[in-house]
ROSE-929830 format. One line per 5 residues: number of its first residue (from 1); for each residue x, y, z of N, C-alpha, C. Coordinates in Angstrom, 1 decimal. Layout:
NUM) X:Y:Z:X:Y:Z:X:Y:Z | ...
***
This chain:
1) 6.9:-2.8:48.7:8.2:-2.3:48.0:7.0:-0.4:48.0 | 7.7:0.3:48.7:7.6:2.0:48.4:8.0:2.5:46.9 | 6.7:2.8:46.3:6.9:3.9:45.4:7.9:5.2:45.3 | 8.7:5.2:44.7:9.4:6.4:44.5:8.7:7.9:44.6 | 7.9:7.6:42.8:7.2:8.7:42.7:6.0:8.8:43.6
6) 5.2:10.3:43.8:4.0:10.3:44.9:2.9:10.2:43.2 | 2.0:9.8:43.7:1.0:9.7:42.8:-0.2:10.8:43.2 | -0.9:11.5:42.1:-1.4:12.6:41.7:-2.9:11.3:41.8 | -3.9:11.9:42.7:-4.8:11.4:42.6:-6.3:12.7:42.6 | -7.2:12.2:42.3:-8.2:13.6:42.8:-8.8:13.5:43.9
11) -9.2:12.6:44.4:-10.0:12.9:46.1:-9.1:11.4:47.3 | -9.5:11.5:48.0:-9.1:10.6:49.6:-9.5:9.2:49.2 | -10.7:9.1:48.8:-10.8:7.9:48.4:-10.1:7.2:47.4 | -9.7:7.8:46.3:-8.7:7.3:45.5:-7.5:7.0:46.5 | -7.2:8.0:47.5:-5.8:7.7:47.8:-6.0:6.6:49.1
16) -7.1:6.3:49.5:-7.3:5.2:50.5:-7.1:3.9:49.5 | -8.0:4.0:48.3:-7.6:2.6:47.5:-6.7:2.6:46.9 | -5.2:3.3:46.7:-4.4:2.9:46.3:-3.3:2.0:47.7 | -3.8:3.1:48.6:-3.0:2.6:49.9:-3.1:1.4:50.4 | -4.2:1.0:50.1:-5.5:-0.2:50.5:-3.7:-1.7:50.1
21) -3.5:-1.1:49.0:-3.0:-2.5:48.2:-1.3:-1.7:47.7 | -0.5:-0.8:48.3:0.4:-0.3:47.6:0.9:0.4:48.7 | 2.5:0.5:48.8:2.7:1.3:49.7:3.4:2.9:48.9 | 2.9:3.8:49.1:2.8:5.3:48.4:2.2:6.1:48.9 | 3.1:7.5:48.5:2.3:8.9:48.9:1.5:9.4:47.4
26) 0.8:9.9:47.9:-0.3:10.4:47.4:-0.5:12.3:47.2 | -1.0:13.4:46.1:-1.2:14.3:46.6:-2.5:14.4:46.2 | -3.5:15.0:46.6:-5.2:15.1:46.2:-5.4:16.2:45.7 | -6.0:16.0:44.1:-6.3:17.5:43.7:-7.4:17.8:43.9 | -8.4:17.6:44.5:-9.5:18.0:45.4:-10.6:18.3:44.3
31) -10.6:17.4:43.2:-11.6:17.9:42.0:-10.6:19.0:40.6 | -11.6:18.8:40.4:-11.3:19.9:38.8:-10.2:21.2:39.3 | -10.4:21.9:40.2:-9.9:23.4:40.5:-9.0:23.1:41.2 | -8.0:23.0:40.3:-6.7:23.2:40.9:-6.2:24.2:41.3 | -6.0:24.4:42.7:-5.0:25.2:43.8:-3.9:25.6:43.1
36) -3.2:27.0:43.1:-1.8:27.3:42.8:-1.1:26.6:43.6 | -1.5:26.6:45.0:-0.6:25.4:46.1:-0.3:24.3:45.9 | -1.3:23.5:45.3:-1.6:22.3:45.0:-0.3:22.5:43.5 | -0.5:22.8:43.0:0.2:23.2:41.3:1.8:23.1:41.9 | 2.0:24.5:42.8:3.3:24.2:43.6:4.0:23.1:44.0
41) 2.9:22.4:45.1:3.6:21.1:45.4:3.7:20.1:44.3 | 3.3:20.2:43.4:3.3:18.8:42.6:4.7:19.4:41.7 | 4.9:20.9:41.6:6.0:21.1:40.6:7.3:20.9:41.9 | 6.9:20.8:43.3:8.7:20.6:44.1:8.7:18.9:44.1 | 7.8:18.4:44.3:8.1:17.0:44.3:8.3:16.2:42.9
46) 7.8:16.7:41.7:8.4:16.1:41.0:10.0:16.7:40.6 | 10.3:17.8:41.1:11.6:17.6:41.0:12.6:16.8:42.0 | 11.8:16.7:43.0:12.6:16.1:44.2:12.7:14.2:44.2 | 11.2:13.7:43.7:10.8:12.5:43.5:10.5:11.8:42.4 | 9.4:13.1:42.0:9.0:12.5:40.2:7.5:12.1:40.8
51) 6.4:12.4:40.1:5.2:12.3:40.4:4.7:11.1:38.7 | 3.7:10.6:39.1:2.7:9.9:38.4:1.0:10.3:38.8 | 0.6:10.9:37.6:-0.4:11.7:37.5:-1.7:10.4:36.9 | -2.7:10.2:38.3:-3.3:8.7:38.1:-4.6:9.0:38.1 | -5.7:10.2:37.4:-7.0:10.8:37.2:-8.1:9.2:36.9
56) -9.2:9.9:37.5:-10.0:9.1:36.7:-10.3:9.4:35.7 | -10.8:8.3:34.4:-10.9:8.0:33.2:-12.4:9.1:32.8 | -12.5:9.9:33.0:-13.6:10.8:32.7:-13.2:12.0:32.0 | -14.1:12.7:31.8:-13.7:14.2:31.2:-13.5:14.8:32.6 | -13.4:14.8:33.5:-13.0:16.2:34.8:-11.6:15.2:35.1
61) -11.4:14.2:34.8:-9.9:13.6:35.3:-8.9:14.1:34.1 | -8.9:13.9:32.9:-8.8:14.1:31.9:-8.4:15.9:31.5 | -9.3:16.4:32.0:-8.9:17.9:32.5:-8.0:18.2:33.5 | -7.9:17.5:34.5:-6.7:17.7:35.3:-5.6:17.0:35.0 | -5.8:16.0:34.5:-4.3:15.4:33.5:-3.6:16.8:32.8
66) -3.8:17.0:32.1:-3.9:18.4:31.0:-3.2:19.2:31.3 | -3.7:19.7:32.7:-4.1:21.1:33.5:-2.3:21.1:34.2 | -2.3:19.3:34.5:-0.5:18.9:35.6:0.1:19.3:34.9 | -0.1:18.2:33.2:1.1:18.1:32.4:1.3:19.3:31.8 | 0.5:20.3:31.4:1.0:21.6:31.0:1.5:22.3:31.7
71) 1.6:22.7:33.1:2.3:23.0:34.0:3.5:22.6:34.7 | 3.4:21.5:34.8:4.4:20.6:35.1:5.7:20.1:34.7 | 6.7:20.0:33.8:7.3:19.5:32.9:7.7:18.4:33.2 | 7.4:16.8:32.3:8.2:15.7:33.0:7.3:14.8:33.6 | 5.9:15.0:33.4:5.0:14.0:34.9:5.4:12.7:34.0
76) 4.8:11.5:34.6:4.7:10.3:34.0:2.9:10.4:34.3 | 2.5:9.5:33.4:1.0:9.1:33.2:0.5:8.0:33.5 | -0.9:7.6:34.1:-0.8:6.2:34.4:-2.4:6.4:33.8 | -2.9:5.7:33.5:-4.2:5.3:32.3:-5.3:4.1:32.8 | -6.3:3.8:33.4:-7.1:3.2:33.8:-8.2:3.0:33.1
81) -8.5:1.9:32.4:-9.9:1.6:31.4:-11.0:2.0:32.4 | -11.5:2.9:31.8:-13.6:2.9:32.2:-13.7:2.5:32.8 | -13.8:0.7:32.3:-14.5:-0.5:32.7:-14.1:-0.9:33.6 | -13.1:-1.1:34.3:-11.9:-1.1:35.1:-12.0:-0.1:36.8 | -13.0:0.9:36.3:-12.7:1.5:37.7:-14.3:2.2:37.6
86) -15.5:1.7:37.8:-16.3:2.0:37.7:-17.5:1.3:38.7 | -19.1:1.7:38.7:-19.7:1.1:39.7:-21.0:1.2:38.5 | -22.0:1.1:39.0:-23.0:1.1:38.5:-23.5:3.1:38.2 | -23.0:4.0:38.7:-23.0:5.4:38.9:-22.1:6.1:38.9 | -21.3:5.7:39.4:-20.0:6.5:39.7:-18.5:5.7:38.9
91) -17.5:6.7:38.0:-16.1:6.0:37.7:-15.7:6.9:38.6 | -14.3:6.3:39.1:-13.1:6.8:39.4:-12.2:5.5:40.0 | -11.1:6.2:40.2:-9.5:5.0:40.9:-10.4:4.3:42.0 | -11.2:5.6:42.7:-11.8:4.6:44.3:-12.3:3.3:43.8 | -12.6:2.9:42.8:-13.5:1.6:42.5:-12.6:0.6:41.5
96) -11.4:0.8:41.5:-10.4:0.0:40.5:-9.9:-1.3:41.7 | -10.0:-2.4:40.9:-8.9:-3.2:42.0:-7.6:-3.5:42.0 | -7.8:-4.2:42.8:-5.5:-4.3:43.3:-5.2:-4.5:41.6 | -5.0:-5.7:40.8:-4.6:-6.0:39.6:-4.9:-5.1:38.3 | -6.0:-4.4:38.8:-6.1:-3.3:37.6:-5.0:-2.3:37.9
101) -5.1:-1.7:39.1:-4.5:-0.2:39.4:-3.1:-0.9:38.9 | -2.6:-1.9:39.5:-1.1:-2.3:39.4:-0.6:-2.1:38.0 | -1.8:-2.5:37.2:-1.4:-3.2:35.6:-1.3:-1.5:34.9 | -1.9:-0.3:35.4:-2.1:0.7:35.2:-0.7:1.3:35.3 | -0.2:1.0:36.9:1.4:1.9:37.1:2.3:1.1:36.6
106) 2.4:-0.3:35.7:3.0:-0.8:35.3:3.1:-0.2:33.6 | 2.3:-0.2:33.1:2.8:1.1:31.8:2.3:2.9:31.3 | 3.5:3.4:32.3:3.3:4.7:32.4:4.1:4.9:30.9 | 3.5:6.7:30.9:3.9:7.0:29.4:4.1:8.8:30.3 | 5.2:9.2:29.4:5.5:10.7:30.4:5.4:11.9:29.1
111) 4.8:12.3:29.5:4.6:13.6:28.6:5.2:14.3:28.1 | 5.5:14.9:27.1:6.4:15.2:26.7:6.0:16.8:25.8 | 6.1:17.5:25.8:5.6:18.9:25.3:6.2:19.0:24.0 | 7.2:18.9:23.5:7.8:19.0:22.5:8.0:17.7:21.4 | 7.4:16.8:21.6:7.8:15.3:21.4:7.8:15.7:19.9
116) 9.4:14.6:19.5:9.2:14.9:18.0:8.3:13.9:17.4 | 7.5:14.6:16.3:6.6:13.9:15.6:6.7:12.4:14.8 | 6.7:11.3:15.5:7.0:10.0:14.7:5.8:9.4:13.6 | 4.6:10.0:13.9:3.6:9.5:13.3:2.9:10.1:12.3 | 2.6:10.8:11.3:2.4:12.0:10.7:0.4:11.6:10.7
121) -0.2:13.0:11.0:-1.6:13.3:10.9:-2.1:11.9:9.6 | -1.3:12.3:8.4:-2.1:11.0:7.2:-2.0:9.9:7.2 | -1.1:9.4:7.6:-0.4:8.0:8.3:-1.7:8.1:9.7 | -1.8:8.7:10.2:-2.8:8.5:11.4:-4.4:8.2:10.8 | -4.9:8.7:10.1:-6.0:8.8:9.2:-5.6:7.4:8.0
126) -4.7:6.9:7.7:-4.6:6.0:6.9:-4.9:4.8:7.9 | -4.4:4.3:8.9:-4.3:3.6:9.9:-5.9:3.5:10.6 | -6.9:4.4:10.3:-8.3:4.2:10.5:-8.8:4.8:11.5 | -7.9:5.9:12.5:-7.8:6.5:13.4:-9.1:7.7:13.5 | -9.7:7.9:12.2:-9.8:9.4:12.1:-11.2:9.4:10.9
131) -12.1:9.4:10.8:-12.7:9.8:9.8:-13.4:8.8:9.0 | -13.4:7.4:9.5:-13.9:6.5:9.0:-15.3:5.6:10.0 | -15.9:4.9:9.5:-17.4:4.6:10.4:-16.4:3.6:11.9 | -15.6:3.3:11.4:-15.5:2.3:12.8:-14.3:2.7:13.5 | -13.6:4.4:13.3:-12.5:4.9:13.6:-12.7:4.7:15.9
136) -13.8:5.1:15.9:-14.0:5.0:17.2:-13.6:4.0:18.3 | -13.9:3.0:17.2:-13.5:1.3:17.7:-12.4:0.9:17.8 | -11.2:1.4:16.8:-10.2:1.2:16.4:-9.0:1.7:17.6 | -9.8:3.1:17.5:-9.0:3.9:18.8:-9.6:3.1:20.3 | -10.7:2.9:20.6:-10.4:2.2:21.7:-9.6:1.1:21.9
141) -9.4:0.1:20.5:-8.7:-1.2:20.6:-7.6:-0.7:20.9 | -6.8:-0.3:20.5:-5.5:0.6:20.4:-5.1:1.2:22.0 | -6.2:1.8:22.1:-5.9:2.3:23.6:-5.9:1.3:24.7 | -6.9:0.5:24.6:-6.8:-0.5:25.7:-5.9:-1.3:25.6 | -5.5:-1.3:24.3:-3.8:-2.4:24.8:-2.7:-1.5:25.0
146) -2.8:-0.2:25.0:-1.3:0.6:25.0:-1.5:1.2:26.4 | -3.0:1.1:27.3:-3.3:1.4:28.2:-3.3:3.1:28.2 | -3.9:3.7:27.4:-4.0:5.1:27.1:-5.4:6.0:27.5 | -5.9:5.1:28.3:-7.2:5.8:28.7:-8.1:5.7:27.3 | -9.4:6.1:27.2:-9.9:6.3:25.9:-10.0:7.8:25.3
151) -8.9:8.3:24.7:-8.9:9.3:23.8:-9.7:9.9:22.7 | -9.9:10.9:22.7:-10.7:11.4:21.1:-9.8:10.9:20.2 | -10.0:11.6:18.7:-9.0:11.3:17.7:-7.3:12.0:18.1 | -7.7:13.5:18.3:-6.5:14.4:18.7:-5.9:13.5:19.6 | -6.4:13.6:21.3:-5.5:12.8:22.1:-4.7:11.9:21.6
156) -5.6:11.0:21.0:-5.0:9.6:20.4:-3.7:9.9:19.9 | -3.6:11.2:19.0:-2.6:11.2:17.7:-1.4:11.7:19.1 | -1.8:13.3:19.4:-0.6:13.1:20.4:-0.4:12.1:21.0 | -1.0:11.2:22.1:-0.3:9.9:22.3:0.7:9.1:22.4 | 0.1:9.0:20.8:0.9:8.0:20.3:2.6:8.4:19.5
161) 2.2:9.9:19.5:3.4:10.5:18.9:4.0:10.7:20.5 | 3.5:11.2:21.5:4.6:11.0:22.8:5.2:9.4:22.8 | 4.8:8.7:22.7:5.2:7.2:22.9:6.3:6.8:21.7 | 6.0:8.4:20.7:7.2:8.0:19.7:6.7:6.9:19.2 | 5.8:6.4:18.7:5.3:5.1:18.0:5.3:5.8:16.1
166) 5.6:4.8:15.3:5.9:4.7:14.1:4.0:4.2:13.6 | 4.2:4.6:12.3:3.1:3.7:11.6:3.2:1.9:11.5 | 4.7:1.8:11.4:5.2:0.5:11.1:5.1:-0.2:12.7 | 5.0:0.7:13.4:5.1:-0.1:14.8:3.3:-0.3:15.5 | 2.7:0.8:15.0:0.9:0.2:14.9:0.7:-0.4:14.0
171) 1.6:-0.7:13.0:0.9:-2.0:11.9:1.1:-3.3:13.1 | 2.2:-3.0:13.3:3.0:-4.5:14.4:1.8:-4.9:15.2 | 1.4:-3.8:16.3:0.9:-4.2:17.3:-0.5:-4.9:16.6 | -1.2:-4.2:15.6:-2.2:-4.8:15.3:-2.4:-6.5:15.0 | -0.8:-6.6:14.7:-0.9:-8.2:14.2:-0.4:-8.5:16.0
176) -0.3:-8.4:16.5:-0.2:-9.0:18.0:-1.8:-8.5:18.2 | -2.3:-8.2:18.4:-4.0:-7.8:19.0:-4.8:-8.6:18.2 | -4.5:-8.3:17.2:-5.3:-10.1:15.7:-5.5:-11.0:16.1
***
C-alpha cells in the first residue's frame, strides 16, 4: 500500500527506515534549521497530497514539528514513544521497529491553530496533569495511551484540546487504562 500523504522526517536515515517497511514518499528537514525552500515544498505538498509530520521524540524534533505546524496549516502529526525509537546513545525514527512505526502512523492527530477549547485548564489541573507530585507520571501515561509523544503540561493541554477531548472523555480513558 502506498501512503497518500508525504511523511516529513528529519534525516535520510529516518527516510530509509520508513521506506524499508512501507511504500511512502518523504521530505527530510535536514535537522532543526528548516530552510525557506523546505517549508515552501512542505506547503505545496500539503495542498496537493497532505503531509504527516513524524519527527524524532526529542526536543529538536518537537521544535521542528512546532515550526512546521505553525507555518503549514492542517498537518497531520504522528508521535512515537521515546522508548520505541532509541538506542543506548541516540533517539530517532531511524531506530524504531516496523510495528512501532506503523502503530504511530495509525494514531494521527491534526494540528489546529484555533481549536475550540473542550477542556479548561482548571479541569486539566483537576485531572492531576499539573501542579501535583505525580503529574509528570500521569501526563506520560495518558500521552502514551493516546500516542501524543511525551509533552510537558502546556503541550499536553494543547494536544488534548486539539483532539477535542473533554474532562469526561479523559475520565473514561482512565477507566480503560486502569
